[in-house]
MMTF fields as JSON, N, C-alpha, C and O atoms, coordinates in Angstrom:
{
  "mmtfVersion": "1.0.0",
  "mmtfProducer": "UNKNOWN",
  "numBonds": 323,
  "numAtoms": 324,
  "numGroups": 81,
  "numChains": 1,
  "numModels": 1,
  "chainsPerModel": [1],
  "groupsPerChain": [81],
  "chainIdList": ["A"],
  "bondAtomList": [4, 2, 8, 6, 12, 10, 16, 14, 20, 18, 24, 22, 28, 26, 32, 30, 36, 34, 40, 38, 44, 42, 48, 46, 52, 50, 56, 54, 60, 58, 64, 62, 68, 66, 72, 70, 76, 74, 80, 78, 84, 82, 88, 86, 92, 90, 96, 94, 100, 98, 104, 102, 108, 106, 112, 110, 116, 114, 120, 118, 124, 122, 128, 126, 132, 130, 136, 134, 140, 138, 144, 142, 148, 146, 152, 150, 156, 154, 160, 158, 164, 162, 168, 166, 172, 170, 176, 174, 180, 178, 184, 182, 188, 186, 192, 190, 196, 194, 200, 198, 204, 202, 208, 206, 212, 210, 216, 214, 220, 218, 224, 222, 228, 226, 232, 230, 236, 234, 240, 238, 244, 242, 248, 246, 252, 250, 256, 254, 260, 258, 264, 262, 268, 266, 272, 270, 276, 274, 280, 278, 284, 282, 288, 286, 292, 290, 296, 294, 300, 298, 304, 302, 308, 306, 312, 310, 316, 314, 320, 318],
  "bondOrderList": [1, 1, 1, 1, 1, 1, 1, 1, 1, 1, 1, 1, 1, 1, 1, 1, 1, 1, 1, 1, 1, 1, 1, 1, 1, 1, 1, 1, 1, 1, 1, 1, 1, 1, 1, 1, 1, 1, 1, 1, 1, 1, 1, 1, 1, 1, 1, 1, 1, 1, 1, 1, 1, 1, 1, 1, 1, 1, 1, 1, 1, 1, 1, 1, 1, 1, 1, 1, 1, 1, 1, 1, 1, 1, 1, 1, 1, 1, 1, 1],
  "groupList": [{"groupName": "UNK", "atomNameList": ["N", "CA", "C", "O"], "elementList": ["N", "C", "C", "O"], "formalChargeList": [0, 0, 0, 0], "bondAtomList": [1, 0, 2, 1, 3, 2], "bondOrderList": [1, 1, 2], "singleLetterCode": "X", "chemCompType": "L-PEPTIDE LINKING"}],
  "groupTypeList": [0, 0, 0, 0, 0, 0, 0, 0, 0, 0, 0, 0, 0, 0, 0, 0, 0, 0, 0, 0, 0, 0, 0, 0, 0, 0, 0, 0, 0, 0, 0, 0, 0, 0, 0, 0, 0, 0, 0, 0, 0, 0, 0, 0, 0, 0, 0, 0, 0, 0, 0, 0, 0, 0, 0, 0, 0, 0, 0, 0, 0, 0, 0, 0, 0, 0, 0, 0, 0, 0, 0, 0, 0, 0, 0, 0, 0, 0, 0, 0, 0],
  "groupIdList": [1, 2, 3, 4, 5, 6, 7, 8, 9, 10, 11, 12, 13, 14, 15, 16, 17, 18, 19, 20, 21, 22, 23, 24, 25, 26, 27, 28, 29, 30, 31, 32, 33, 34, 35, 36, 37, 38, 39, 40, 41, 42, 43, 44, 45, 46, 47, 48, 49, 50, 51, 52, 53, 54, 55, 56, 57, 58, 59, 60, 61, 62, 63, 64, 65, 66, 67, 68, 69, 70, 71, 72, 73, 74, 75, 76, 77, 78, 79, 80, 81],
  "secStructList": [7, 2, 2, 2, 2, 2, 7, 6, 6, 6, 6, 1, 7, 2, 2, 2, 2, 2, 2, 2, 2, 2, 2, 2, 2, 2, 2, 7, 6, 6, 6, 6, 6, 1, 3, 3, 3, 3, 3, 3, 3, 6, 6, 3, 3, 3, 3, 3, 3, 3, 3, 1, 1, 2, 2, 2, 2, 2, 2, 2, 2, 2, 2, 2, 2, 6, 1, 6, 6, 7, 7, 3, 3, 3, 3, 3, 3, 3, 3, 7, 7],
  "xCoordList": [140.193, 140.671, 139.607, 139.549, 138.772, 137.728, 136.742, 136.256, 136.448, 135.522, 136.082, 135.366, 137.342, 137.966, 137.903, 137.686, 138.089, 138.05, 136.645, 136.491, 135.635, 134.258, 133.838, 132.866, 134.553, 134.234, 134.656, 135.844, 133.711, 134.074, 135.07, 135.876, 135.024, 135.959, 137.379, 138.34, 137.518, 138.839, 139.587, 140.814, 138.858, 139.48, 140.191, 141.049, 139.839, 140.386, 141.564, 141.406, 142.729, 143.929, 143.979, 143.361, 144.727, 144.919, 145.537, 145.215, 146.421, 147.049, 146.012, 146.067, 145.068, 144.025, 143.125, 142.747, 142.785, 141.958, 142.698, 142.116, 143.98, 144.804, 144.796, 144.557, 145.059, 145.114, 143.787, 143.764, 142.68, 141.362, 140.995, 140.436, 141.31, 141.027, 141.832, 141.29, 143.128, 143.983, 143.459, 143.418, 143.064, 142.548, 141.284, 141.153, 140.365, 139.112, 139.359, 138.759, 140.236, 140.514, 141.223, 140.904, 142.181, 142.961, 142.135, 142.412, 141.121, 140.347, 139.074, 138.337, 138.808, 137.606, 137.886, 138.849, 137.048, 137.262, 137.252, 137.992, 136.436, 136.345, 137.512, 137.951, 138.008, 138.999, 140.437, 141.33, 140.668, 142.051, 142.757, 142.135, 144.048, 144.815, 145.088, 145.968, 144.34, 144.599, 145.821, 146.172, 146.461, 147.624, 147.124, 147.125, 146.698, 146.087, 147.015, 147.75, 146.966, 147.697, 146.68, 145.734, 146.882, 145.983, 146.787, 147.85, 146.274, 146.873, 145.775, 144.638, 146.11, 145.122, 145.718, 146.827, 144.967, 145.379, 144.138, 143.238, 144.1, 142.967, 141.639, 140.627, 141.646, 140.425, 140.038, 139.054, 140.809, 140.555, 141.398, 142.625, 140.716, 141.394, 141.523, 140.536, 142.748, 142.983, 143.321, 144.27, 142.531, 142.773, 143.4, 142.873, 144.513, 145.123, 145.679, 145.801, 146.011, 146.501, 145.606, 144.858, 145.687, 144.967, 144.051, 144.391, 142.879, 141.946, 141.541, 141.786, 140.922, 140.585, 139.203, 138.947, 138.299, 136.931, 136.389, 136.878, 135.365, 134.665, 134.027, 133.945, 133.58, 132.952, 133.939, 133.574, 135.191, 136.219, 136.468, 136.631, 136.496, 136.731, 135.632, 135.913, 134.381, 133.243, 133.235, 132.926, 133.572, 133.593, 134.666, 134.424, 135.835, 136.913, 136.458, 136.735, 135.762, 135.269, 134.205, 134.2, 133.309, 132.252, 132.843, 132.411, 133.822, 134.466, 135.158, 135.105, 135.802, 136.508, 135.527, 135.798, 134.391, 133.383, 132.866, 132.46, 132.878, 132.363, 133.31, 132.916, 134.541, 135.522, 135.232, 135.09, 135.149, 134.865, 135.998, 137.176, 135.623, 136.609, 136.891, 137.492, 136.465, 136.676, 135.707, 134.494, 136.259, 135.405, 135.202, 134.215, 136.14, 136.05, 136.912, 137.904, 136.517, 137.302, 137.631, 136.755, 138.894, 139.334, 139.723, 140.738, 138.906, 139.117, 139.864, 139.283, 141.156, 142.003, 142.332, 143.26, 141.576, 141.829, 141.581, 140.615, 142.46, 142.275, 141.909, 142.397, 141.037, 140.582, 141.404, 141.387, 142.123, 142.926, 142.672, 143.268, 141.783, 141.417, 142.594, 142.435],
  "yCoordList": [-41.444, -42.282, -43.274, -43.645, -43.7, -44.667, -44.066, -44.758, -42.781, -42.125, -42.083, -42.344, -41.758, -41.668, -43.019, -43.073, -44.088, -45.418, -45.756, -46.5, -45.214, -45.483, -44.638, -44.965, -43.577, -42.691, -43.365, -43.623, -43.658, -44.367, -43.597, -44.204, -42.275, -41.478, -41.576, -41.492, -41.752, -41.812, -43.09, -43.14, -44.109, -45.39, -45.37, -46.211, -44.426, -44.414, -43.446, -42.246, -43.975, -43.146, -42.304, -42.636, -41.213, -40.367, -41.161, -40.925, -42.1, -42.928, -43.766, -43.893, -44.335, -45.144, -44.265, -44.651, -43.087, -42.154, -41.776, -41.785, -41.444, -41.069, -42.183, -41.938, -43.404, -44.542, -44.73, -44.957, -44.637, -44.857, -43.741, -44.006, -42.497, -41.37, -41.522, -41.376, -41.816, -41.991, -43.117, -42.981, -44.216, -45.36, -44.978, -45.293, -44.307, -43.916, -42.943, -43.07, -41.978, -40.994, -41.65, -41.368, -42.522, -43.161, -44.154, -44.38, -44.748, -45.769, -45.22, -45.967, -43.933, -43.342, -42.886, -42.161, -43.311, -43.016, -41.517, -41.064, -40.748, -39.309, -38.523, -37.532, -38.961, -38.167, -38.576, -37.729, -39.875, -40.345, -39.63, -39.225, -39.491, -38.803, -37.359, -36.722, -36.839, -35.475, -35.477, -36.501, -34.331, -34.208, -33.786, -32.601, -34.761, -34.471, -34.794, -35.782, -33.94, -34.17, -34.287, -33.502, -35.266, -35.488, -35.346, -35.949, -34.544, -34.423, -34.656, -34.227, -35.338, -35.608, -35.265, -35.684, -34.499, -34.199, -34.184, -33.367, -35.086, -35.2, -35.359, -34.794, -36.123, -36.386, -35.299, -35.438, -34.217, -33.129, -33.396, -33.462, -33.547, -33.877, -32.621, -31.934, -32.328, -31.219, -31.803, -32.574, -31.421, -31.828, -30.646, -29.535, -30.874, -29.804, -30.386, -31.601, -29.495, -29.921, -29.396, -28.438, -30.033, -29.549, -30.62, -31.802, -30.166, -31.013, -30.248, -29.047, -30.948, -30.305, -29.673, -28.779, -30.132, -29.606, -29.396, -29.986, -28.54, -28.344, -29.659, -29.948, -30.446, -31.735, -32.659, -33.34, -32.673, -33.49, -32.994, -33.794, -31.683, -31.086, -31.51, -31.931, -31.394, -31.764, -33.266, -33.693, -34.054, -35.514, -35.929, -36.802, -35.317, -35.64, -35.365, -36.147, -34.252, -33.917, -34.918, -35.348, -35.286, -36.249, -37.608, -38.218, -38.066, -39.35, -39.305, -40.263, -38.183, -38.02, -38.029, -38.624, -37.369, -37.28, -38.667, -38.864, -39.614, -40.966, -41.817, -42.87, -41.376, -42.159, -42.032, -40.931, -43.168, -43.203, -42.526, -42.786, -41.657, -40.975, -39.552, -38.786, -39.18, -37.807, -36.885, -37.095, -35.859, -34.929, -33.615, -32.912, -33.289, -32.037, -32.164, -32.894, -31.44, -31.426, -29.984, -29.12, -29.743, -28.442, -28.678, -29.312, -28.161, -28.414, -27.242, -26.193, -27.44, -26.413, -26.76, -26.198, -27.679, -28.074, -26.895, -26.151, -26.734, -25.684, -26.326, -27.401, -25.64, -26.145, -25.481, -24.261, -26.306, -25.817, -26.723, -27.794, -26.293, -27.139, -27.446, -28.141],
  "zCoordList": [-4.5, -5.59, -6.032, -7.204, -5.105, -5.447, -6.441, -7.336, -6.282, -7.205, -8.62, -9.587, -8.734, -10.06, -10.778, -11.989, -10.042, -10.648, -11.148, -12.115, -10.495, -10.896, -12.101, -12.782, -12.357, -13.476, -14.778, -14.972, -15.677, -16.915, -17.776, -18.48, -17.726, -18.52, -17.979, -18.744, -16.679, -16.057, -16.444, -16.362, -16.862, -17.184, -18.536, -18.803, -19.37, -20.721, -20.781, -20.557, -21.08, -21.104, -22.375, -23.387, -22.297, -23.472, -24.619, -25.783, -24.293, -25.335, -26.078, -27.301, -25.331, -25.972, -26.835, -27.941, -26.328, -27.103, -28.382, -29.467, -28.254, -29.41, -30.458, -31.641, -30.005, -30.936, -31.659, -32.869, -30.923, -31.51, -32.493, -33.557, -32.134, -33.039, -34.322, -35.418, -34.19, -35.375, -36.263, -37.486, -35.653, -36.4, -37.169, -38.351, -36.502, -37.165, -38.311, -39.378, -38.093, -39.144, -40.327, -41.482, -40.037, -41.1, -41.91, -43.088, -41.283, -41.989, -42.627, -43.27, -42.459, -43.046, -44.473, -44.723, -45.398, -46.821, -47.124, -47.998, -46.425, -46.696, -46.114, -46.697, -44.974, -44.24, -44.525, -44.549, -44.744, -44.884, -46.034, -47.016, -45.886, -46.915, -46.546, -47.126, -45.585, -45.12, -44.218, -43.634, -44.111, -43.231, -41.853, -41.521, -41.056, -39.768, -38.613, -38.637, -37.605, -36.374, -35.251, -35.169, -34.393, -33.263, -31.981, -31.836, -31.048, -29.724, -28.703, -28.9, -27.608, -26.564, -25.208, -24.878, -24.428, -23.058, -22.179, -22.371, -21.222, -20.296, -21.026, -20.613, -22.104, -22.852, -23.84, -24.567, -23.871, -24.822, -26.067, -26.001, -27.199, -28.449, -29.302, -29.566, -29.728, -30.645, -32.012, -32.16, -32.999, -34.385, -35.103, -35.051, -35.767, -36.548, -37.836, -37.989, -38.755, -40.054, -41.156, -40.961, -42.321, -43.499, -44.072, -44.126, -44.496, -45.235, -46.488, -46.596, -47.433, -48.708, -48.733, -49.539, -47.849, -47.87, -46.454, -45.49, -46.354, -45.078, -44.627, -43.433, -45.604, -45.309, -44.584, -43.626, -45.053, -44.399, -42.976, -42.055, -42.802, -41.486, -40.512, -39.39, -40.953, -40.109, -39.826, -38.713, -40.825, -40.68, -39.669, -38.835, -39.738, -38.796, -37.361, -36.452, -37.173, -35.833, -35.383, -34.229, -36.292, -35.967, -35.57, -34.592, -36.329, -36.028, -34.665, -33.894, -34.388, -33.117, -31.95, -30.907, -32.131, -31.068, -30.662, -29.516, -31.585, -31.315, -30.474, -29.973, -30.317, -29.563, -28.066, -27.535, -27.412, -25.98, -25.209, -25.457, -24.271, -23.446, -23.877, -23.123, -25.084, -25.559, -24.819, -24.844, -24.158, -23.416, -24.163, -23.943, -25.045, -25.798, -27.046, -27.06, -28.098, -29.334, -29.681, -29.705, -29.946, -30.451, -31.905, -32.195, -32.808, -34.234, -34.863, -35.144, -35.078, -35.694, -37.143, -37.724, -37.718, -39.106, -40.039, -39.871, -41.02, -42.016, -43.346, -43.696, -44.076, -45.368, -46.465, -46.622, -47.219, -48.337, -49.532, -49.642, -50.431, -51.59, -52.497, -53.501]
}
């Protein structure tokens, strides 16, 4: 248990990751307005829903990657202009 406490990734709960990802996506001028769903399990973030452009899809993934505690991103966003 002592090792887990020393691991910086272990300190960040899925709830905190979820909140931070949602905040970043909602406040980004390029991405906001899309119908996005965020799920987090053990630091793995799944993005799903619809965006209008490939640029928005890539931007959503980039923003998510910057959130502390994210270990992997599964990008299931679909592009529907």
